[in-house]
C-alpha positions as CSV (number, residue, x, y, z in Angstrom):
1,M,146.8,-3.7,-6.3
2,T,149.2,-1.5,-4.3
3,G,151.5,0.4,-6.5
4,V,155.2,0.9,-6.0
5,K,157.0,4.2,-6.5
6,V,160.5,4.0,-8.0
7,I,162.6,7.2,-7.7
8,G,165.3,7.6,-10.3
9,A,165.7,6.0,-14.0
10,G,169.3,5.0,-13.9
11,L,170.2,1.1,-14.5
12,A,169.0,0.3,-11.1
13,G,165.8,2.2,-11.2
14,S,165.0,1.1,-14.6
15,E,165.6,-2.5,-13.9
16,A,163.6,-2.2,-10.7
17,A,160.5,-0.5,-12.5
18,W,160.8,-3.4,-15.1
19,Q,160.8,-6.2,-12.8
20,L,157.9,-4.7,-10.8
21,A,156.0,-4.1,-13.9
22,Q,156.5,-7.6,-15.3
23,R,155.0,-9.0,-12.1
24,G,151.8,-7.0,-12.7
25,I,152.6,-4.3,-10.0
26,P,151.6,-0.7,-11.2
27,V,154.8,1.3,-11.1
28,T,155.1,5.1,-11.0
29,L,158.6,5.7,-12.3
30,I,159.7,9.1,-11.2
31,D,162.9,10.8,-12.6
32,M,163.9,14.6,-12.8
33,K,165.1,14.4,-16.4
34,P,164.5,16.3,-18.8
35,H,163.6,19.4,-16.4
36,K,166.8,18.8,-14.4
37,K,170.3,16.9,-14.9
38,S,173.0,16.3,-12.7
39,P,176.5,17.4,-13.7
40,A,177.4,14.3,-15.3
41,H,174.4,13.6,-17.4
42,H,173.6,15.0,-20.9
43,S,171.0,12.7,-22.4
44,N,167.1,13.1,-21.6
45,D,167.1,9.2,-21.8
46,F,166.9,6.8,-18.9
47,A,169.6,4.4,-18.1
48,E,172.4,6.9,-19.3
49,L,176.1,5.5,-18.9
50,V,178.0,8.4,-17.8
51,C,181.2,6.4,-17.5
52,S,182.7,3.8,-19.7
53,N,180.3,2.0,-22.3
54,S,181.4,-1.4,-21.1
55,L,179.6,-3.6,-18.7
56,R,183.0,-5.6,-18.5
57,G,183.9,-9.2,-18.6
58,D,181.5,-11.9,-20.0
59,R,183.1,-14.9,-19.3
60,L,181.6,-17.3,-16.4
61,E,185.2,-17.6,-14.8
62,N,184.7,-13.7,-14.1
63,A,182.6,-12.8,-11.4
64,V,180.8,-10.0,-13.3
65,G,180.4,-12.5,-16.1
66,L,178.7,-14.7,-13.6
67,L,176.3,-11.9,-12.6
68,K,175.4,-10.9,-15.9
69,E,174.4,-14.6,-16.7
70,E,172.3,-14.7,-13.5
71,L,170.5,-11.6,-14.6
72,R,170.0,-12.7,-18.0
73,R,168.2,-15.9,-16.8
74,C,166.2,-13.8,-14.3
75,G,164.9,-11.7,-17.5
76,S,166.9,-8.5,-16.9
77,L,165.9,-5.7,-18.9
78,I,169.4,-4.2,-18.8
79,L,171.1,-7.2,-20.0
80,R,168.4,-7.5,-22.6
81,C,169.0,-4.2,-24.3
82,A,172.6,-4.3,-23.7
83,E,172.9,-7.5,-25.9
84,E,170.6,-5.8,-28.4
85,T,173.1,-2.6,-28.5
86,R,176.3,-4.6,-28.4
87,V,179.4,-3.3,-30.0
88,E,182.6,-5.5,-30.1
89,A,185.0,-5.1,-27.4
90,G,187.0,-8.6,-27.2
91,G,185.9,-10.4,-24.2
92,C,183.8,-7.7,-22.9
93,L,180.1,-6.7,-23.1
94,A,180.2,-3.0,-24.4
95,V,177.3,-1.1,-25.8
96,D,176.4,1.8,-28.1
97,R,175.6,4.0,-25.2
98,E,173.0,6.2,-27.0
99,G,171.4,3.1,-28.6
100,F,171.5,1.5,-25.3
101,A,169.7,4.1,-23.1
102,G,167.3,4.8,-25.8
103,K,166.0,0.9,-26.0
104,V,165.8,1.1,-22.3
105,T,163.5,4.3,-22.2
106,Q,161.4,3.0,-24.9
107,C,160.8,-0.4,-23.1
108,L,160.0,1.5,-19.9
109,K,157.6,4.1,-21.7
110,N,155.8,1.4,-23.6
111,H,155.2,-0.8,-20.5
112,P,151.3,-0.9,-19.7
113,N,152.0,-1.0,-15.9
114,I,154.6,1.9,-15.8
115,T,153.6,5.6,-15.6
116,I,156.4,7.9,-16.0
117,V,156.5,11.1,-13.9
118,S,159.3,13.8,-14.9
119,E,160.0,15.9,-11.5
120,E,162.4,16.2,-8.7
121,V,161.7,14.3,-5.6
122,T,162.8,16.2,-2.5
123,Q,161.5,14.1,0.3
124,V,161.5,10.3,1.0
125,P,158.2,9.2,0.0
126,E,156.1,6.8,2.2
127,G,156.4,3.2,1.0
128,P,156.3,1.1,-1.0
129,V,159.0,2.8,-2.7
130,I,162.4,2.0,-4.2
131,I,164.8,5.0,-4.2
132,A,167.5,4.5,-6.9
133,T,168.7,7.9,-7.5
134,G,172.2,7.1,-7.8
135,P,175.6,8.6,-6.6
136,L,174.7,12.1,-7.9
137,T,171.4,12.3,-6.1
138,S,170.2,16.1,-6.1
139,D,171.2,18.0,-3.0
140,A,167.6,18.4,-2.0
141,L,166.8,14.6,-2.0
142,S,170.3,13.8,-0.4
143,E,169.7,15.9,2.6
144,A,166.4,14.5,2.9
145,I,167.6,10.8,3.0
146,G,170.4,12.0,5.5
147,A,167.7,13.4,7.7
148,Y,165.3,10.1,7.2
149,F,168.5,8.2,8.4
150,G,169.6,10.6,10.9
151,T,173.1,9.8,9.7
152,G,175.5,11.4,6.9
153,Y,176.5,9.8,3.7
154,L,179.8,8.5,3.1
155,H,181.3,9.6,-0.2
156,F,184.1,9.1,-2.9
157,F,185.2,10.7,-6.1
158,D,184.5,9.3,-9.4
159,A,186.0,10.1,-13.1
160,A,184.9,9.6,-16.7
161,A,187.3,9.0,-19.6
162,P,187.6,11.2,-22.8
163,L,186.1,10.3,-26.2
164,V,188.0,10.8,-29.7
165,T,186.7,10.4,-33.1
166,A,187.8,7.2,-34.8
167,E,189.0,9.1,-38.1
168,S,191.3,11.3,-35.9
169,V,193.6,8.3,-34.8
170,D,196.7,8.0,-36.7
171,M,196.2,4.3,-38.0
172,E,199.9,4.6,-39.2
173,L,200.8,4.5,-35.6
174,A,198.2,2.2,-34.3
175,W,197.0,-1.3,-34.6
176,W,193.7,-3.6,-34.0
177,Q,194.2,-6.2,-31.7
178,S,192.4,-7.8,-28.5
179,R,194.7,-8.7,-25.7
180,Y,196.3,-12.2,-25.9
181,D,194.1,-12.3,-29.3
182,R,191.2,-13.4,-27.6
183,G,188.1,-12.9,-29.6
184,T,188.0,-10.5,-32.6
185,P,190.6,-7.6,-32.5
186,D,188.4,-4.9,-31.0
187,Y,190.8,-2.7,-29.5
188,V,192.7,0.0,-31.2
189,N,196.4,-0.1,-29.6
190,C,198.4,3.1,-29.3
191,A,202.1,2.3,-28.4
192,M,204.6,4.4,-26.7
193,D,208.4,3.6,-26.4
194,K,210.3,4.2,-22.9
195,E,211.4,7.9,-24.1
196,Q,207.6,8.7,-25.1
197,Y,206.1,7.2,-22.2
198,E,208.3,9.1,-19.7
199,A,207.8,12.4,-21.5
200,F,204.2,11.7,-21.4
201,L,204.2,10.6,-17.6
202,E,206.1,14.0,-16.7
203,A,203.7,16.0,-18.4
204,L,200.5,14.1,-16.7
205,I,202.0,14.6,-13.5
206,A,202.8,18.3,-13.8
207,A,199.4,19.0,-15.7
208,E,196.8,21.2,-14.1
209,E,193.8,19.8,-12.6
210,A,190.3,21.1,-12.8
211,P,189.1,22.0,-9.0
212,V,186.5,19.8,-7.6
213,H,185.3,20.7,-4.1
214,G,186.4,18.5,-1.3
215,F,188.9,16.3,-3.5
216,E,191.9,14.6,-2.2
217,D,193.5,11.5,-3.7
218,K,192.8,9.2,-0.7
219,N,188.9,9.9,-1.4
220,V,189.0,8.3,-5.0
221,F,187.5,5.1,-5.7
222,E,190.1,2.7,-6.7
223,G,188.1,1.1,-9.7
224,C,187.9,4.8,-11.1
225,M,191.2,6.2,-10.2
226,P,192.0,9.2,-12.3
227,V,195.1,8.3,-14.6
228,E,196.9,11.5,-13.2
229,V,196.5,10.1,-9.6
230,M,198.0,6.6,-10.8
231,A,200.8,8.5,-12.4
232,R,201.8,10.1,-9.2
233,R,202.0,6.6,-7.5
234,G,205.0,5.6,-9.2
235,V,206.9,5.5,-12.7
236,D,205.5,2.0,-13.6
237,T,202.0,2.2,-12.2
238,L,200.4,3.0,-15.2
239,R,202.4,0.3,-17.1
240,Y,200.9,-2.2,-14.7
241,G,197.5,-0.6,-14.9
242,P,195.6,0.8,-18.1
243,L,198.8,1.2,-20.3
244,K,200.1,-2.3,-19.6
245,P,201.4,-3.9,-22.7
246,V,201.4,-7.6,-21.8
247,G,199.3,-9.8,-24.3
248,L,200.0,-7.3,-27.2
249,T,202.5,-7.4,-30.1
250,D,203.3,-4.3,-32.0
251,P,203.2,-5.4,-36.0
252,K,205.9,-2.7,-36.6
253,T,208.6,-4.4,-34.4
254,G,207.1,-7.9,-33.7
255,K,207.8,-7.2,-29.9
256,E,205.6,-6.4,-26.7
257,P,205.6,-2.5,-26.7
258,Y,206.9,-0.8,-23.7
259,A,203.5,0.9,-23.0
260,V,200.0,0.9,-24.8
261,V,196.8,3.0,-24.7
262,Q,193.8,1.1,-25.6
263,L,190.9,2.7,-27.5
264,R,187.4,1.0,-27.2
265,Q,184.4,1.5,-29.5
266,D,181.9,3.7,-27.8
267,N,179.0,3.8,-30.6
268,A,177.5,1.5,-33.1
269,Q,178.7,3.2,-35.9
270,G,182.3,2.9,-34.9
271,T,182.9,6.6,-35.1
272,V,183.7,7.5,-31.6
273,Y,186.3,5.8,-29.1
274,N,187.0,6.0,-25.4
275,L,190.4,6.0,-24.0
276,V,190.3,2.9,-21.8
277,G,191.3,3.6,-18.2
278,F,191.9,7.2,-18.7
279,Q,189.6,8.7,-16.2
280,T,190.6,12.1,-15.4
281,H,189.9,15.5,-13.9
282,L,192.5,17.7,-15.6
283,K,191.3,20.8,-17.0
284,F,189.8,20.4,-20.6
285,G,192.9,22.1,-22.2
286,E,195.3,20.1,-20.3
287,Q,193.7,17.0,-21.4
288,K,194.1,18.0,-25.2
289,R,197.9,18.9,-24.4
290,V,199.0,16.0,-22.6
291,F,196.9,13.2,-24.2
292,S,197.8,14.4,-27.7
293,M,201.4,13.5,-26.7
294,I,200.3,9.8,-27.4
295,P,201.8,9.4,-30.7
296,A,198.7,7.8,-32.5
297,L,196.6,10.6,-30.9
298,R,198.9,13.5,-31.8
299,N,195.8,14.8,-34.1
300,A,192.9,13.4,-32.0
301,E,189.6,15.2,-32.1
302,F,188.0,15.0,-28.5
303,V,184.3,14.9,-28.8
304,R,184.0,14.7,-24.7
305,Y,186.6,15.4,-22.3
306,G,186.8,13.6,-19.0
307,V,185.1,14.8,-15.8
308,M,185.1,14.1,-12.2
309,H,182.3,14.3,-9.7
310,R,181.6,13.3,-6.0
311,N,179.7,10.1,-5.6
312,T,177.6,9.5,-2.4
313,F,176.5,6.4,-0.8
314,L,174.8,5.0,2.3
315,Q,176.4,3.4,5.3
316,S,174.5,0.4,4.1
317,P,175.4,-2.3,6.5
318,K,174.0,-0.2,9.5
319,L,170.9,0.6,7.5
320,L,169.9,-1.8,5.0
321,D,169.0,-5.6,4.9
322,R,170.1,-7.9,2.2
323,Y,167.2,-6.9,-0.1
324,Y,168.3,-3.4,0.1
325,A,165.4,-2.3,2.3
326,D,165.5,-0.1,5.3
327,R,165.7,-2.5,8.4
328,R,163.2,-0.4,10.3
329,N,160.7,0.0,7.2
330,P,160.8,-2.9,4.6
331,L,158.7,-0.9,2.2
332,V,161.4,1.7,1.8
333,A,164.3,0.3,-0.3
334,F,167.3,1.6,-2.0
335,A,169.0,0.5,-5.1
336,G,172.1,1.3,-7.3
337,Q,175.4,2.8,-6.4
338,M,173.9,4.9,-3.5
339,T,173.8,1.4,-1.6
340,G,177.5,0.8,-2.0
341,V,177.3,-1.5,-5.0
342,E,180.0,-0.5,-7.6
343,G,179.5,-1.0,-11.4
344,Y,176.8,-1.0,-13.9
345,V,176.0,-4.5,-13.7
346,E,176.0,-4.6,-9.8
347,S,173.6,-1.4,-9.9
348,T,171.3,-3.5,-12.2
349,A,171.4,-6.4,-9.8
350,S,170.9,-4.3,-6.8
351,G,167.6,-2.9,-8.6
352,F,166.6,-6.4,-9.6
353,L,166.7,-7.8,-6.1
354,A,165.0,-4.9,-4.4
355,A,162.3,-5.1,-6.8
356,V,161.7,-8.8,-6.6
357,A,161.7,-8.5,-2.9
358,M,159.4,-5.5,-3.0
359,A,157.0,-7.4,-5.3
360,A,156.6,-10.3,-3.1
361,K,155.9,-7.9,0.0
362,V,153.1,-6.0,-1.9
363,Q,151.7,-9.3,-3.1
364,G,151.7,-10.9,0.3
365,R,154.4,-13.3,-0.5
366,T,157.7,-14.3,1.1
367,A,160.7,-12.8,-0.6
368,P,162.8,-15.4,-2.5
369,D,166.0,-16.5,-1.1
370,F,169.0,-15.6,-3.1
371,P,171.8,-17.1,-1.1
372,K,175.3,-16.2,-0.8
373,T,176.2,-18.9,-3.2
374,T,174.8,-16.7,-6.0
375,A,176.4,-13.3,-7.0
376,I,173.1,-11.5,-6.8
377,G,172.7,-12.6,-3.4
378,A,176.3,-12.2,-2.2
379,L,176.1,-8.4,-3.3
380,G,172.8,-8.1,-1.1
381,Q,174.4,-9.7,1.8
382,Y,177.9,-7.6,1.5
383,I,176.1,-4.5,1.6
384,S,174.2,-5.6,4.6
385,D,176.9,-7.2,6.7
386,E,176.9,-5.4,10.0
387,S,180.5,-6.8,10.8
388,V,181.9,-4.8,8.0
389,V,184.2,-2.1,9.7
390,N,185.4,0.2,7.1
391,F,182.5,-0.1,4.3
392,Q,183.5,0.7,0.9
393,P,182.0,0.4,-2.4
394,M,182.7,-3.0,-4.1
395,N,182.4,-4.7,-7.5
396,I,181.2,-8.2,-7.5
397,N,184.0,-10.6,-7.0
398,F,184.5,-14.3,-6.1
399,S,185.8,-13.6,-2.6
400,I,182.3,-12.5,-1.4
401,I,180.4,-15.5,-2.9
402,E,180.3,-18.6,-0.7
403,P,183.3,-20.7,-1.2
404,L,183.1,-24.4,-2.5
405,E,183.1,-27.1,-0.1
406,K,185.8,-28.8,-2.0
407,R,189.2,-27.3,-2.8
408,I,190.0,-26.8,-6.5
409,R,193.6,-25.5,-7.3
410,K,193.2,-24.0,-10.5
411,K,191.7,-20.5,-10.3
412,A,189.8,-20.7,-13.6
413,E,188.4,-24.1,-12.7
414,K,187.5,-23.2,-9.3
415,N,185.4,-19.9,-10.5
416,L,183.7,-22.0,-13.1
417,A,182.7,-24.4,-10.5
418,I,181.3,-21.8,-8.4
419,A,179.6,-20.1,-11.4
420,N,178.0,-23.5,-12.3
421,R,176.8,-23.9,-8.4
422,S,175.2,-20.6,-8.7
423,L,173.4,-21.0,-11.8
424,D,171.7,-24.1,-10.5
425,V,170.5,-22.3,-7.6
426,I,169.2,-19.4,-9.9
427,D,167.5,-21.9,-12.3
428,R,165.9,-23.6,-9.1
429,L,164.5,-20.2,-8.1
430,L,163.1,-19.4,-11.6
431,A,161.3,-22.9,-11.3
432,E,159.8,-22.0,-8.2
433,G,158.7,-18.8,-9.6
434,I,160.4,-15.6,-8.4
């Protein structure tokens, strides 16, 4: 049987390799680790989470919750490993990042249909191939992809939040609570009063930033906006964003605090926490100085500082079809954030669909039709929509999914109806054998 090369073992590549192998197709999974790593990678494992450890909301009324449920039903490796390494995070699916990556790596290495090759790929191979090298694709391969398409990449800047040790958080000044008391109290809340917040904001705006080549505020992706960039947008921007106090009650006062920094568990042991929404590219010393102004973090021990890097992505609507394949050559496909999907789950979904379609092609079958009524299909149609004028990376959301034929006024009820319709389609596709 014809084998398929998968280039890159991030979330999209790992999912793609698994789906192909599960369908009996020999897979050569090629990744440049451990010989070479991008600036944002530290581990030798596959599916390394370089930013947050959260796969976001898990309710069907939430579009990413629907996308996760679709992938679960379709036998996603990434979702299975995420569930098995889950850490508590209220209504979100968050994972022990090291345990998660280790489990994905072992599953791939132990699969009889997958051969692992550790080397850097510097040219676009002949198909069948799925290229999923991510937004931090090496310079050599990035240039090769540009030459292959005869067009330049688009790009934006992405940032990661710092991590602190749990024991260094002053719990005399913080408390456990999930917003609106949903689920178990899984977040550590660090409050600031008006005076503390304004002093923090002033220091944050004045803090010295690390140089990042080509960086301008306008090139930052909104979903990963550095906290200092948000601070420059207005005095209350952070209080309506990552520092919003709504749904929380300070037990010391019995009232809603002025501003709140939330910490979320980052590993299974509960020894490391990340500052939610605190992506940054401040210099490391400035991060320590400014973030220690948060009262509960005055003695915080930082085990990783925030970093920022340039992400690149294709002008996919001009280049790719709804199965993430080159319009000119359907045996050369791409997956992950380089296609313009944004987020861990979305990257996984792109790898899944690219692999399912590639499997059908090499086996002489018709690729299954994931319509726009499903979240998986809607993402594929978004990145391939030639009518899009200013293409930008996007998370899954209900606005790109086919609307209902009947009107439902209440948003939650409407979203749930869309989700149930989608899952009916997924179940039908599974019954037909995708």
